[in-house]
C-alpha positions as CSV (number, residue, x, y, z in Angstrom):
1,M,-33.2,-33.5,144.9
2,S,-34.9,-34.4,148.1
3,R,-33.4,-36.9,150.5
4,I,-35.4,-39.7,151.9
5,P,-34.7,-40.8,155.5
6,R,-33.4,-44.3,156.0
7,R,-35.2,-44.7,159.3
8,Y,-36.6,-42.6,162.1
9,A,-35.2,-42.3,165.6
10,V,-38.0,-41.8,168.1
11,H,-36.9,-40.4,171.5
12,L,-39.4,-41.1,174.3
13,H,-39.0,-38.7,177.2
14,M,-40.2,-40.4,180.3
15,S,-41.7,-38.9,183.5
16,G,-38.7,-40.0,185.6
17,G,-36.2,-38.0,183.4
18,Q,-35.0,-40.9,181.3
19,T,-34.9,-40.7,177.5
20,E,-35.2,-43.9,175.5
21,T,-34.6,-44.1,171.8
22,V,-36.2,-46.6,169.5
23,H,-36.2,-46.8,165.7
24,F,-38.9,-47.2,163.1
25,S,-38.3,-47.9,159.4
26,T,-40.9,-45.5,158.2
27,L,-42.9,-42.5,159.5
28,E,-46.1,-44.4,158.8
29,A,-44.9,-47.4,160.9
30,F,-44.4,-44.9,163.8
31,Q,-47.8,-43.3,163.3
32,Q,-49.5,-46.7,163.2
33,W,-47.8,-47.8,166.4
34,Y,-48.5,-44.4,168.1
35,G,-52.2,-44.3,167.1
36,G,-52.9,-48.0,167.6
37,V,-51.0,-48.8,170.7
38,L,-49.8,-45.8,172.7
39,T,-52.9,-43.6,172.5
40,A,-55.5,-46.4,172.4
41,S,-54.3,-48.1,175.5
42,A,-55.3,-47.4,179.1
43,P,-52.9,-44.8,180.6
44,D,-51.7,-47.2,183.4
45,A,-51.4,-50.4,181.3
46,F,-48.1,-51.6,180.0
47,V,-47.5,-51.3,176.2
48,N,-44.8,-52.8,174.0
49,V,-42.5,-50.4,172.1
50,P,-40.6,-52.2,169.3
51,I,-36.9,-51.5,169.8
52,G,-36.3,-51.3,166.0
53,D,-34.6,-53.8,163.7
54,M,-34.5,-56.5,166.4
55,E,-37.5,-58.8,166.1
56,D,-39.3,-59.9,169.3
57,E,-37.5,-57.4,171.5
58,Y,-39.5,-54.6,173.1
59,L,-39.3,-51.8,175.5
60,V,-42.3,-51.9,177.9
61,V,-43.7,-48.6,179.1
62,R,-46.9,-47.2,180.5
63,P,-48.5,-44.5,178.2
64,N,-48.9,-42.1,181.1
65,G,-45.1,-42.3,181.8
66,V,-44.3,-40.9,178.3
67,I,-44.3,-37.1,178.7
68,G,-42.8,-36.2,175.3
69,I,-41.8,-37.7,172.0
70,H,-39.2,-36.4,169.5
71,V,-39.1,-37.9,166.0
72,E,-35.9,-37.5,164.2
73,P,-35.3,-38.6,160.6
74,K,-32.0,-40.4,160.0
75,F,-30.4,-40.0,156.6
76,N,-27.0,-41.6,157.3
77,A,-26.0,-44.9,155.7
78,L,-24.1,-46.1,158.8
79,D,-25.4,-46.7,162.3
80,E,-24.2,-44.3,164.9
């Protein structure tokens, strides 16, 4: 029996050494955001990163400031 992740934690590693974590409900939602916003925007323009379950709240980053992304499936029923 395969498990299905409840959501995905996306860790954005920034050029200044910070790591920010945001959540997406599905992998497809992350892929749509990544392909439509992060890679399609100008490298020095600000883009909105949805924080997760909170509506109308965003993390604002520049695409050239993101040097790495780690996508982690979350299977637990309770928030950490």
